[in-house]
C-alpha positions in Angstrom: 0.0 6.9 -27.7 2.3 5.2 -24.7 2.7 8.4 -23.1 -1.2 8.3 -23.4 -1.2 5.0 -22.3 1.3 5.8 -19.5 -1.3 8.2 -17.5 -4.1 6.1 -17.1 -4.9 5.5 -13.5 -8.6 3.0 -12.8 -11.0 4.8 -10.2 -11.5 2.5 -7.4 -15.4 2.8 -8.3 -14.7 0.3 -11.7 -12.8 -1.8 -9.7 -14.9 -2.6 -7.1 -17.6 -3.1 -10.2 -15.0 -5.4 -11.3 -14.7 -7.4 -8.5 -18.4 -7.7 -7.9 -18.4 -9.3 -11.4 -15.5 -11.5 -10.9 -17.2 -12.8 -7.8 -20.3 -13.5 -9.3 -18.4 -15.6 -11.7 -19.1 -12.7 -14.7 -15.1 -12.7 -15.8 -16.4 -12.5 -19.8 -18.0 -9.7 -19.0 -15.4 -8.3 -17.2 -12.9 -7.9 -19.7 -15.7 -6.5 -22.2 -16.4 -3.9 -19.3 -13.0 -2.9 -18.8 -12.3 -3.1 -22.8 -15.1 -1.2 -23.8 -15.0 1.8 -21.0 -10.5 1.9 -22.2 -11.4 2.3 -25.7 -14.2 5.1 -24.2 -12.1 7.1 -22.8 -9.0 6.2 -24.9 -10.9 8.2 -27.5 -11.7 10.7 -25.0 -7.8 11.6 -24.6 -6.3 11.1 -28.3 -8.7 13.1 -29.2 -7.1 16.0 -26.3 -3.5 15.3 -27.5 -4.2 15.6 -31.0 -5.1 19.4 -30.3 -2.5 19.8 -27.8 -4.0 19.6 -24.7 -2.2 19.1 -21.4 -3.2 15.8 -20.3 -2.5 15.1 -16.4 -4.2 11.7 -15.9 -6.6 9.5 -17.3 -9.5 7.9 -15.2 -11.6 4.9 -15.9 -14.6 5.0 -14.4 -17.7 2.2 -14.9 -19.1 4.4 -17.4 -16.5 6.0 -19.5 -13.8 8.2 -17.9 -12.4 11.9 -17.0 -9.2 13.1 -18.4 -7.5 15.6 -15.9 -6.2 18.5 -18.3 -4.3 21.5 -17.5 -6.6 23.9 -20.1 -9.3 25.1 -17.5 -12.1 26.0 -19.6 -9.8 28.2 -21.9 -9.5 26.0 -25.0 -12.3 26.4 -28.0 -15.3 25.8 -27.6 -15.3 23.9 -30.9 -12.3 22.1 -29.2 -13.8 20.7 -25.9 -17.1 19.3 -28.2 -14.8 17.7 -30.4 -12.9 16.0 -27.4 -16.3 15.4 -25.4 -17.8 13.8 -28.4 -14.6 11.4 -29.3 -15.6 9.2 -26.1 -19.3 8.2 -27.0 -18.0 7.5 -30.8 -15.6 4.9 -30.0 -18.8 2.9 -29.4 -20.4 2.9 -33.1 -17.3 1.0 -34.1 -16.9 -1.4 -31.1 -20.3 -2.2 -32.5 -19.3 -2.9 -35.6 -16.7 -4.9 -35.0 -19.3 -7.3 -33.2 -21.1 -7.7 -36.1 -17.8 -8.9 -38.4 -16.5 -11.2 -34.8 -20.2 -13.5 -35.5 -18.7 -14.7 -38.8 -15.8 -16.3 -36.3 -15.7 -19.3 -34.5 -14.5 -16.6 -31.6 -17.2 -15.0 -31.1 -21.1 -16.3 -29.9 -24.6 -14.9 -30.2 -24.7 -15.1 -26.6 -21.2 -12.9 -26.3 -22.7 -10.6 -29.5 -25.8 -9.7 -27.7 -24.0 -9.1 -24.1 -21.2 -6.5 -25.7 -24.0 -5.4 -27.3 -25.6 -4.2 -24.5 -22.6 -3.0 -22.4 -21.6 -0.7 -25.2 -25.3 0.4 -25.4 -25.6 1.2 -21.8 -22.3 3.2 -22.0 -23.2 5.1 -24.7 -26.6 6.3 -23.9 -25.4 6.6 -19.7 -22.9 8.8 -20.7 -24.9 10.7 -23.2 -27.7 12.1 -20.2 -27.4 15.5 -19.4 -25.4 14.9 -16.2 -21.9 16.1 -15.1 -19.0 14.5 -15.1 -21.1 12.3 -17.8 -20.6 13.3 -22.0 -23.9 14.4 -22.2 -22.9 17.1 -19.2 -19.8 18.7 -20.7 -21.3 18.9 -23.6 -24.0 21.3 -22.0 -21.7 23.1 -19.8 -19.7 23.5 -23.5 -22.9 24.9 -25.3 -23.6 27.2 -22.4 -19.7 28.8 -21.8 -19.9 29.7 -25.2 -23.2 31.7 -24.3 -22.8 33.0 -21.0 -20.0 34.4 -19.3 -18.3 31.7 -17.7 -18.7 31.7 -14.4 -22.4 31.5 -14.7 -22.7 28.9 -17.4 -20.7 26.8 -14.5 -23.4 27.6 -12.2 -26.5 26.7 -14.6 -24.6 23.6 -15.6 -24.1 22.3 -12.1 -28.0 23.0 -11.0 -29.1 21.4 -14.6 -27.2 18.8 -13.8 -28.3 18.3 -9.8 -31.8 18.7 -10.6 -31.4 15.7 -13.3 -29.4 13.8 -11.3 -32.4 14.3 -8.3 -34.8 12.4 -10.7 -32.3 10.1 -11.9 -31.7 8.8 -8.2 -35.5 9.0 -7.6 -36.4 6.7 -10.7 -33.7 3.9 -9.6 -34.9 3.9 -6.4 -38.7 3.6 -7.2 -38.0 1.4 -10.2 -34.2 -1.0 -9.6 -34.5 -0.3 -5.2 -31.6 -3.2 -4.7 -29.2 -2.9 -8.0 -26.0 -2.8 -6.0 -23.7 -1.5 -9.5 -26.1 1.5 -10.1 -26.6 2.7 -6.5 -22.5 3.1 -6.6 -22.7 4.4 -9.8 -25.2 7.0 -8.3 -23.5 7.7 -5.9 -20.3 8.0 -7.3 -22.5 10.9 -9.3 -23.8 12.3 -6.3 -19.8 12.5 -4.6 -18.2 14.4 -7.7 -21.4 17.0 -7.5 -21.0 17.8 -3.8 -16.8 17.5 -4.2 -16.7 20.2 -7.7 -19.5 22.2 -6.1 -17.2 22.5 -3.3 -14.7 24.1 -5.7 -16.0 26.2 -8.0 -15.1 29.3 -6.5 -11.2 27.5 -7.5 -12.0 26.2 -10.8 -13.0 29.6 -12.3 -9.6 30.7 -10.4 -8.3 28.6 -12.3 -9.7 30.0 -15.3 -8.4 33.0 -14.7 -5.1 32.5 -14.2 -5.1 30.4 -17.1 -6.3 33.5 -19.1 -3.6 35.8 -17.6 -0.7 33.5 -19.0 -2.5 32.3 -22.6 -2.3 35.4 -25.1 -4.1 35.4 -28.1 -8.2 35.7 -28.4 -10.5 34.1 -31.1 -12.2 37.8 -31.0 -12.8 40.6 -28.9 -16.3 41.4 -26.7 -17.0 44.8 -25.4 -18.6 44.9 -21.8 -21.0 47.4 -20.2 -20.2 48.2 -16.9 -21.5 50.9 -14.2 -18.3 52.5 -12.6 -19.5 51.4 -9.3 -19.4 47.9 -10.7 -16.7 45.8 -8.5 -13.1 44.0 -9.8 -15.2 40.7 -8.3 -17.9 41.8 -10.4 -16.9 42.6 -13.3 -14.2 39.6 -14.0 -17.3 37.4 -13.4 -18.5 38.7 -16.8 -15.7 37.6 -18.7 -16.6 34.8 -21.8 -14.1 31.9 -23.5 -12.4 32.8 -26.3 -12.7 36.2 -26.4 -10.9 39.4 -25.4 -12.8 41.5 -23.4 -12.9 45.5 -23.0 -15.3 46.7 -19.9 -16.8 50.4 -21.2 -17.4 52.4 -17.6 -19.4 55.4 -19.9 -18.2 58.6 -20.8 -16.7 59.8 -17.8 -14.0 56.8 -17.8 -14.1 55.0 -21.2 -12.6 51.9 -21.3 -10.5 49.1 -19.2 -8.9 45.9 -20.8 -9.3 42.8 -19.0 -5.5 42.1 -18.7 -6.2 45.5 -16.2 -8.7 44.3 -14.7 -7.7 40.6 -14.4 -4.6 42.0 -12.8 -6.5 43.8 -9.8 -9.0 41.0 -9.1 -5.2 39.1 -7.7 -4.6 42.0 -6.3 -5.6 41.5 -3.0 -6.2 45.5 -2.1 -8.6 46.1 -5.4 -10.2 43.2 -5.8 -13.1 44.4 -3.7 -13.1 48.2 -4.8 -15.3 49.1 -7.5 -13.3 50.0 -10.9 -14.1 53.9 -10.6 -11.7 53.8 -7.7 -8.7 51.8 -9.2 -8.5 53.0 -12.9 
């Protein structure tokens, strides 16, 4: 647990929101918000730690947090779902604890209502299917279970961007001068832009981790044309499965490992499969 705490960092956006709260005299609310966000992210990180994930950094955000890991999409979908929902689940016991504290002189009805509001706000906001929120991560996990990893990345970003556009328009129409909301929405857009620019790097890290990884839960046959390039073939790879690419009776079957080796050879990456196997 101590090793996890050493990896915790506070994002400048959260510092900004805490600063705004301090300047406006809401010190107690600042402490509540920080506690809720901290416990939320600790729930994610502890679950990842229990599964043996390699955690590099834990970043606290206004609506939860993000844990940077070195797994790159190659852990089982079941693990990813458990790690994702472990954050929102923390709000349940936090709300329960607030009700229990009402029986003590340390916690007033006003404290309870404010704490309840922040808990429910962060919980419901996190469940929106927008990246990098927990709802968006659950959508991606589901898509990556159904579709090839490369396709799941693109679809989840498209879906997330469309929904975020709708949220932005609604926010500007209903609460055009809500500073905290504007900061959070801007952060989400910046995150989308940066992640979209890094999408090819994300896929490369996924493939590199597969190249290093040994042992998969299942196998999968993929039918491809002999004219399919190595780059096109590798985009059909699904997580959790080891692939055998069938080119037809005249060419036989190629293992995923061979295509991965060809993909990371610049001389072979753009060649059709029939010319190199």
